[in-house]
C-alpha positions in Angstrom: 31.5 -37.0 23.0 34.4 -34.6 23.6 34.9 -35.2 19.4 31.5 -34.0 18.7 31.8 -31.0 21.4 34.8 -29.7 19.8 32.7 -30.0 16.6 30.5 -27.4 17.7 33.2 -25.1 19.6 34.6 -25.0 15.8 31.5 -24.3 14.1 30.8 -21.3 17.1 34.1 -20.0 16.3 33.5 -19.7 12.4 29.5 -18.4 13.1 31.6 -16.0 15.1 34.4 -14.7 12.6 31.9 -15.3 9.4 28.8 -13.5 10.6 30.7 -10.2 11.0 29.5 -6.5 10.1 30.7 -6.4 6.7 29.0 -10.1 6.2 25.8 -8.9 7.1 25.9 -5.5 5.6 27.0 -7.1 2.3 24.3 -9.7 2.3 21.6 -8.2 4.6 21.4 -4.7 4.3 19.6 -2.6 2.0 22.1 0.3 1.0 25.5 -1.8 2.1 25.8 0.1 5.6 24.7 -0.2 8.7 24.2 3.4 10.5 22.3 2.0 13.8 24.7 1.9 16.7 22.5 -0.7 18.6 22.4 -3.1 15.3 26.3 -2.6 15.3 26.5 -3.5 18.9 24.3 -6.5 18.5 26.6 -7.9 16.2 29.6 -7.7 17.5 27.8 -9.3 20.9 26.9 -11.8 18.5 30.7 -12.7 17.5 32.0 -12.0 20.9 29.8 -14.7 22.5 30.1 -17.1 19.5 33.8 -17.0 19.7 34.2 -16.6 23.8 31.8 -19.7 23.9 33.4 -21.7 21.2 37.1 -21.2 22.4 36.1 -22.2 26.1 34.2 -25.3 24.6 37.3 -26.1 22.3 39.6 -25.9 25.3 37.9 -26.7 28.1 35.4 -29.9 27.0 38.2 -32.1 28.0 37.6 -31.1 31.9 33.5 -31.3 31.8 31.6 -33.2 33.8 29.3 -36.1 32.0 26.1 -33.9 32.5 27.4 -30.8 31.1 28.7 -32.6 28.1 25.5 -34.1 27.8 23.6 -30.8 28.5 25.5 -28.6 26.2 25.2 -31.5 23.0 21.5 -31.7 23.6 21.2 -27.9 23.6 23.3 -27.8 20.2 21.4 -30.3 18.6 17.8 -28.8 19.3 19.5 -25.3 18.1 20.3 -26.9 15.1 16.9 -28.7 14.6 15.7 -25.4 14.8 17.6 -23.9 12.4 16.7 -26.6 9.9 12.7 -26.1 10.3 13.1 -23.0 9.9 15.3 -22.9 6.3 12.7 -25.6 5.5 9.5 -23.9 6.3 11.1 -20.6 4.5 11.6 -22.5 1.6 8.0 -24.1 1.8 6.3 -21.0 2.5 8.1 -19.6 -0.9 6.9 -22.5 -2.7 3.1 -22.7 -1.4 2.6 -18.7 -0.4 5.4 -16.2 -2.5 5.5 -12.8 -1.5 7.4 -10.4 -4.5 10.9 -9.6 -3.3 9.7 -10.7 -0.1 7.1 -7.7 0.5 3.6 -8.3 1.0 1.9 -5.3 -0.4 3.6 -4.8 -3.4 5.8 -1.8 -2.2 8.5 -3.0 -4.5 6.1 -2.4 -7.5 6.8 1.5 -7.5 9.6 3.5 -8.3 10.4 7.1 -7.9 9.1 10.3 -10.4 10.6 13.5 -9.8 6.8 15.0 -10.8 4.2 12.3 -9.7 5.8 11.2 -7.1 6.3 7.6 -7.9 5.0 5.3 -10.4 4.2 1.6 -11.6 7.5 -0.2 -12.6 7.1 -0.9 -16.2 6.3 -4.3 -18.0 6.7 -6.2 -14.5 5.3 -9.0 -13.3 4.9 -10.3 -10.0 2.9 -12.0 -7.4 0.8 -9.7 -4.6 -0.4 -11.7 -1.5 -3.2 -10.6 1.0 -2.8 -12.8 4.1 -6.1 -14.9 4.7 -7.7 -12.3 2.0 -6.5 -13.0 -1.7 -3.3 -13.8 -3.8 -3.4 -12.0 -7.2 -0.8 -11.9 -10.2 -0.1 -8.6 -11.1 1.2 -7.6 -14.7 2.0 -4.4 -15.6 2.4 -2.7 -19.2 4.9 -0.6 -20.8 3.4 2.2 -20.0 3.3 1.9 -16.4 -0.3 0.7 -15.4 -2.2 -2.6 -14.5 -3.8 -2.5 -17.9 -3.8 -4.1 -21.4 -1.0 -2.3 -23.8 -3.8 -2.7 -27.3 -5.9 -0.3 -25.8 -7.4 2.9 -27.9 -6.0 5.6 -25.2 -8.5 7.9 -27.1 -11.1 6.2 -26.2 -12.5 6.6 -22.2 -10.2 7.1 -19.2 -10.8 6.1 -15.5 -8.1 7.7 -13.2 -7.6 7.2 -9.6 -6.0 5.8 -6.5 -5.7 2.0 -5.6 -9.4 1.6 -5.9 -8.6 1.9 -9.4 -5.8 -0.5 -9.8 -7.6 -3.1 -7.6 -4.3 -4.9 -6.8 -6.6 -6.7 -4.7 -8.5 -8.6 -7.2 -8.2 -10.0 -10.4 -7.7 -7.8 -13.4 -11.5 -9.4 -15.4 -12.9 -8.8 -11.8 -12.1 -5.0 -11.3 -15.2 -2.7 -12.1 -13.4 -0.9 -14.7 -13.3 -4.4 -16.8 -16.9 -5.1 -15.8 -17.7 -2.2 -17.4 -15.9 -2.6 -20.5 -18.1 -6.0 -21.1 -21.2 -4.2 -20.0 -20.7 -1.4 -23.1 -18.6 -2.5 -25.6 -16.2 0.4 -25.0 -12.6 0.7 -23.8 -11.6 1.8 -20.9 -8.2 2.5 -19.9 -7.6 1.8 -16.5 -4.9 4.7 -14.6 -5.1 3.8 -11.4 -1.8 3.8 -9.2 -1.8 2.9 -5.7 -1.2 6.0 -3.6 -2.4 8.8 -5.9 -4.1 12.0 -4.7 -6.1 14.9 -6.7 -3.2 16.9 -7.6 -1.4 12.9 -8.7 -4.9 12.8 -10.9 -4.1 16.4 -12.4 -0.3 15.9 -13.3 -0.9 12.7 -14.8 -4.0 14.2 -16.9 -1.8 16.9 -17.8 1.2 14.7 -19.0 -1.1 12.0 -21.2 -3.2 14.6 -22.8 0.2 15.9 -24.6 -0.1 13.3 -26.7 -3.6 12.0 -26.5 -7.2 12.9 -26.7 -9.8 10.7 -24.9 -13.7 11.0 -25.6 -14.0 11.5 -21.4 -12.2 11.3 -18.4 -13.4 10.1 -15.2 -11.5 10.4 -12.2 -12.3 8.3 -9.0 -12.0 10.4 -5.9 -11.5 8.1 -2.4 -13.5 9.7 0.6 -11.2 8.3 3.1 -7.8 9.3 2.0 -8.2 11.5 -1.2 -8.3 15.0 1.0 -5.6 14.6 3.2 -3.4 13.6 0.0 -4.0 17.1 -1.7 -2.4 18.7 1.1 0.4 16.4 1.8 -0.7 15.3 5.5 -0.2 11.3 4.8 3.0 9.8 4.1 3.4 7.3 1.5 5.5 4.0 1.5 9.0 3.7 1.9 9.3 7.7 2.3 7.9 8.3 -1.3 7.3 12.0 -1.1 4.0 13.3 -3.2 3.2 16.7 -4.7 1.0 18.7 -3.2 -1.0 22.3 -3.1 0.5 25.1 -0.8 -0.9 28.6 -1.4 -2.7 27.4 -5.2 0.4 26.3 -6.3 1.7 22.9 -7.1 5.0 21.9 -4.9 6.8 19.2 -6.9 8.8 16.3 -5.0 11.9 17.5 -6.4 11.8 20.7 -5.2 10.6 20.5 -1.9 12.7 17.7 -1.0 16.5 18.6 1.1 17.7 15.6 -0.8 17.1 13.3 -3.8 13.9 11.7 -4.6 16.2 8.4 -4.2 17.9 9.5 -1.0 14.0 10.0 0.2 13.1 7.1 -0.7 16.0 5.3 1.6 15.0 6.7 4.5 12.5 4.1 5.2 15.0 1.8 4.7 17.7 2.9 7.0 15.2 2.8 10.0 15.2 -0.5 9.3 18.3 -1.6 8.0 18.1 -5.4 8.1 16.1 -7.1 5.5 14.0 -9.4 7.9 11.2 -8.4 5.0 13.2 -10.8 2.7 12.2 -13.7 4.7 8.4 -14.8 3.4 7.7 -16.5 7.0 8.8 -13.2 8.9 6.3 -11.3 6.6 3.0 -13.7 6.7 3.7 -13.6 10.8 3.8 -9.9 10.7 0.8 -9.4 8.4 -1.2 -12.4 10.8 -0.1 -10.3 13.6 -1.5 -6.8 12.1 -4.5 -9.1 11.0 -5.6 -10.3 14.5 -6.0 -6.3 15.4 -8.0 -3.2 14.6 -7.8 -2.9 10.6 -6.7 0.8 11.4 -5.2 1.9 14.4 -6.6 5.9 14.2 -9.5 5.8 11.3 -9.3 9.1 9.3 -12.7 9.3 9.5 -12.6 10.6 13.1 -11.4 14.0 11.3 -12.8 13.6 8.0 -16.6 13.3 9.7 -16.1 15.9 12.7 -18.4 18.5 11.9 -15.9 20.8 13.9 -13.3 21.1 11.6 -9.8 22.2 12.9 -7.3 24.0 11.0 -6.0 20.9 9.1 -8.5 20.3 7.5 -9.6 23.5 6.8 -5.8 23.5 4.9 -6.7 19.8 3.2 -10.6 20.6 2.0 -8.5 24.1 0.4 -5.7 21.8 -1.3 -8.6 19.5 -2.5 -10.6 22.5 -3.8 -7.5 23.8 -5.6 -6.8 20.0 -7.3 -10.3 20.1 -8.7 -10.3 23.5 -10.1 -6.7 22.8 -11.6 -8.5 19.4 -13.7 -11.5 21.3 -14.5 -9.6 24.2 -16.3 -7.2 21.4 -17.7 -10.2 19.5 -19.0 -12.2 22.3 -20.1 -9.1 23.8 -22.5 -8.8 20.4 -24.2 -12.5 20.4 -24.7 -12.8 17.0 -23.0 -15.5 16.2 -20.7 -14.9 15.0 -17.7 -17.0 13.4 -14.6 -15.6 12.9 -10.8 -16.7 9.7 -9.2 -17.3 9.5 -5.5 -16.0 6.7 -3.6 -17.4 6.0 0.0 -15.4 4.8 2.8 -16.3 1.6 3.9 -17.6 2.6 6.8 -20.3 5.0 5.4 -21.6 1.8 3.0 -20.9 -0.9 6.1 -22.1 1.7 8.5 -22.0 -1.0 11.6 -18.3 -0.4 11.4 -19.0 3.4 12.0 -21.1 2.2 15.0 -17.5 0.2 16.2 -15.6 3.1 15.7 -18.0 5.4 17.8 -18.2 3.0 20.7 -14.4 2.0 20.8 -13.3 5.7 20.9 -15.9 6.6 23.2 -16.8 9.3 20.1 -19.8 12.1 20.7 -22.3 11.2 17.8 -23.6 14.3 17.8 -20.1 16.0 17.0 -20.1 13.8 14.0 -22.0 13.9 10.3 -21.4 10.2 8.8 -21.7 12.0 5.0 -20.0 15.3 5.5 -17.6 15.1 3.1 -20.0 13.8 0.4 -22.3 17.0 1.5 -19.2 19.4 0.8 -17.9 17.8 -2.0 -21.6 17.7 -3.9 -21.8 21.9 -3.1 -18.7 22.4 -4.4 -19.4 20.5 -7.9 -22.9 22.1 -7.7 -21.3 25.3 -7.2 -18.8 24.9 -9.7 -20.9 23.0 -12.4 -18.4 19.8 -12.3 -20.4 16.8 -13.2 -20.2 13.8 -10.8 -21.7 10.6 -9.7 -22.0 9.8 -6.0 -21.5 5.6 -5.3 -22.5 6.3 -1.5 -26.3 5.4 -1.4 -25.9 2.9 -4.2 -23.5 0.8 -2.3 -25.1 1.7 1.0 -28.5 0.3 0.3 -27.1 -3.1 -1.7 -25.2 -3.6 1.6 -28.5 -3.4 3.7 -30.2 -5.9 1.2 -28.0 -8.9 2.3 -25.3 -7.3 4.6 -22.7 -8.8 2.7 -19.3 -7.2 2.5 -18.2 -5.3 -0.4 -14.9 -4.7 0.8 -12.0 -6.6 2.5 -12.3 -6.7 6.0 -8.2 -5.8 6.7 -7.2 -4.4 3.7 -10.7 -2.0 3.1 -10.6 -2.3 -0.8 -13.5 -3.0 -2.7 -13.8 -7.1 -3.0 -14.9 -8.9 -6.0 -18.8 -8.2 -4.8 -18.1 -4.6 -4.3 -16.4 -4.2 -7.8 -19.8 -6.0 -9.3 -21.9 -3.1 -7.4 -19.6 -0.6 -8.5 -20.0 -1.3 -12.0 -23.5 -1.7 -11.8 -23.9 1.2 -10.0 -21.5 3.1 -12.7 -23.1 1.8 -15.7 -27.1 2.9 -14.1 -25.9 6.3 -13.6 -23.9 6.6 -17.0 -26.1 4.8 -18.9 -29.6 3.7 -17.9 -30.4 7.5 -17.4 -29.2 8.6 -21.0 -25.7 9.9 -19.9 -23.4 7.8 -22.4 -19.9 7.0 -20.7 -18.5 8.3 -24.2 
């Protein structure tokens, strides 16, 4: 038993020596440095405990009574068993339900861009998992979009955010591909997660330098695109977006006091140890989030409030400026365009709004469920901007069966939702003789 205890002592001493600040920084840090003092103190503390226990056990093991020796041995065996079990569980998790580089939402699908803020990484192939909801193979083409490379880029464009890229469903289940099948037309999918109205304009401007499509469709998501134009909302890992301020576009590289690459690292510096690289940790973290409310502070509480504040006044002004820029660009290039309004989940599955009202004890008389659509449609009509509003068609379809159109936790369209969106767009743009091309 003494030999076993000395073996455990040597293992503790080795752990205390090997798992030092240099080792953890080298293999478990994002940027080869740990600036947070609390984490450095934790590392020093772990080393000290291992070394003190190791040397103490090594030199004092012969003087311990049999009961203490058995306790130490059993505790060590238990700890070793737990460690081996965690390693095996991590291996099995990576085989059965892998995450791209340890990230569940595909955050590492993107790279910084000095004009647009970020782009998909070209030629990237990976898998994105949405625990309890979907698991999707993702392939980005050489141009940096989730679409086929051999499409005619002078045909039809659909520009938007994550509701267009739709990482939650297989590519052939997206509404753009379903529309292609219905119409026999090629529709280029230029959706990029997190994009807002300013990026829609800048992306169009860039693409129009080399191509001339027959029609451009912009999908505007009610729930967050209004905030995106003014930069009220941040995006993943410190990516910064271009915004409109005082009628002019401020690009990421202009308003950052540090480089955009350094800006991206700000998030990582707050979380320097790569726990995200553990697939088990990520699954448990997202499972815990899934058991809580889907949104801590639903943006609809601000968007639907009839008593608008200065923050929302700024966001609406920036949104309208972005629309104005899009209209001027398309008119200058003599390209027809249409705005597509994609409603918030609470505007389609209205029981969700009732839950929010009850949970946050809101006064219903202070809110208008379709206030954003009213403002946008008034602007579109005043400025002769063509539009299609999906709100009524999606809501009426939901009322017929109460079958969800959105993922419960991810809050994007599920396959059923994409089918209904494709049907609504087809009916609006074809059945009424408004040809897509």
